[in-house]
C-alpha positions in Angstrom: 0.0 -0.1 -0.1 1.2 3.6 -0.6 1.3 6.4 2.0 -2.3 7.6 1.0 -3.8 4.0 1.3 -4.7 3.6 -2.4 -3.7 0.5 -4.1 -0.6 0.5 -6.5 2.8 -0.9 -6.3 5.5 0.7 -4.2 9.1 1.3 -5.3 10.2 -1.6 -3.3 7.6 -3.9 -4.8 8.6 -2.7 -8.3 12.3 -3.4 -7.5 11.3 -6.9 -6.7 9.5 -7.7 -9.7 12.3 -6.4 -11.6 14.6 -8.6 -9.7 12.5 -11.6 -10.2 12.2 -10.9 -13.8 15.8 -10.2 -14.2 16.8 -13.4 -12.3 14.6 -15.6 -14.6 16.3 -13.9 -17.7 19.8 -14.2 -16.2 19.2 -17.8 -15.2 18.1 -18.8 -18.7 21.0 -17.1 -20.1 23.4 -18.7 -17.4 21.8 -22.0 -18.0 22.5 -21.9 -21.7 26.0 -20.9 -21.1 26.6 -23.9 -18.6 25.0 -26.4 -20.9 27.1 -25.2 -23.7 30.1 -25.5 -21.3 29.1 -29.1 -20.6 29.3 -30.2 -24.2 32.8 -29.2 -24.5 34.2 -30.6 -21.3 37.0 -33.1 -21.6 37.8 -36.1 -19.3 40.4 -34.2 -17.3 38.4 -30.9 -16.7 39.5 -29.3 -13.4 37.4 -29.0 -10.5 36.9 -25.2 -10.9 34.9 -25.9 -14.1 32.6 -28.1 -12.7 31.9 -25.4 -9.9 31.4 -23.0 -12.4 28.9 -24.9 -14.3 27.1 -25.8 -11.1 26.9 -22.1 -10.0 25.7 -21.0 -13.2 23.0 -23.6 -13.2 21.8 -22.7 -10.0 20.6 -19.0 -10.9 17.3 -19.9 -12.5 16.1 -22.1 -9.3 17.1 -19.1 -7.0 15.0 -16.8 -9.2 12.1 -19.1 -9.0 12.4 -19.5 -5.4 12.4 -15.7 -5.2 8.8 -15.8 -5.9 8.1 -17.3 -2.3 11.2 -16.5 -0.4 13.1 -13.6 -1.7 15.5 -13.4 1.4 16.4 -17.2 1.0 16.8 -16.5 -2.9 19.2 -13.6 -2.0 21.3 -15.9 0.3 21.6 -18.4 -2.4 22.5 -15.8 -5.1 25.3 -14.5 -2.8 26.5 -18.2 -2.2 26.6 -18.8 -6.1 28.4 -15.6 -6.6 30.9 -16.7 -4.1 31.5 -20.1 -5.3 31.8 -18.6 -9.0 34.4 -16.1 -7.6 36.3 -18.9 -6.1 36.4 -21.2 -9.0 37.3 -18.0 -11.2 40.2 -17.1 -8.7 41.3 -20.8 -8.7 41.3 -21.0 -12.6 43.1 -17.8 -13.0 45.7 -18.6 -10.6 46.4 -21.9 -12.3 46.8 -20.2 -15.8 48.1 -16.7 -14.6 51.2 -17.0 -17.0 49.3 -18.3 -20.0 47.1 -15.0 -20.7 48.4 -11.9 -21.8 45.3 -9.8 -21.3 43.7 -11.9 -18.6 42.7 -8.7 -16.7 39.9 -7.8 -19.2 38.7 -11.3 -19.6 38.5 -11.6 -15.9 36.7 -8.4 -15.3 34.4 -9.2 -18.3 33.6 -12.7 -16.6 33.2 -11.3 -13.1 30.4 -9.0 -14.3 28.5 -11.4 -16.3 28.7 -14.1 -13.7 29.1 -13.4 -9.9 28.7 -9.7 -10.3 25.3 -10.2 -11.8 24.2 -12.9 -9.3 25.3 -10.7 -6.4 23.3 -7.5 -7.7 20.4 -9.7 -7.9 21.1 -10.7 -4.2 21.2 -7.1 -3.2 18.0 -6.4 -5.0 16.1 -9.3 -3.7 17.4 -8.3 0.1 16.4 -4.7 -0.2 12.9 -5.4 -2.2 9.4 -6.4 -0.9 7.1 -8.8 -2.8 3.4 -7.6 -3.2 1.3 -8.2 -0.1 4.4 -8.1 2.1 4.3 -5.2 4.6 6.7 -2.3 4.3 
């Protein structure tokens, strides 16, 4: 309810809707990236690659859970982002010498993967779903 007592979404509720819709879209995109990655995996793929794929596949279920439990979904997004950060750091540390432009690649990946998940977690943490008291 707004301060005047009339119906209509508050800013926090609009933020919740954007977070859920954005989470579903990001989850679908992350899912497609993860599935493409699975098809090119080799027998000796490092553990960090499996953690990355698992973290990407967890984005969509967290977005769907946000309909009912936004705070729980926020924790899940933050956990997924942390696991992606860890896997990325491990991967970069193991191949640090192999890349000349690793910094730009790393920043690009961090913005698309764990950065996006952490942002969605923050949006869900600070928003309220419709029907929930302010």
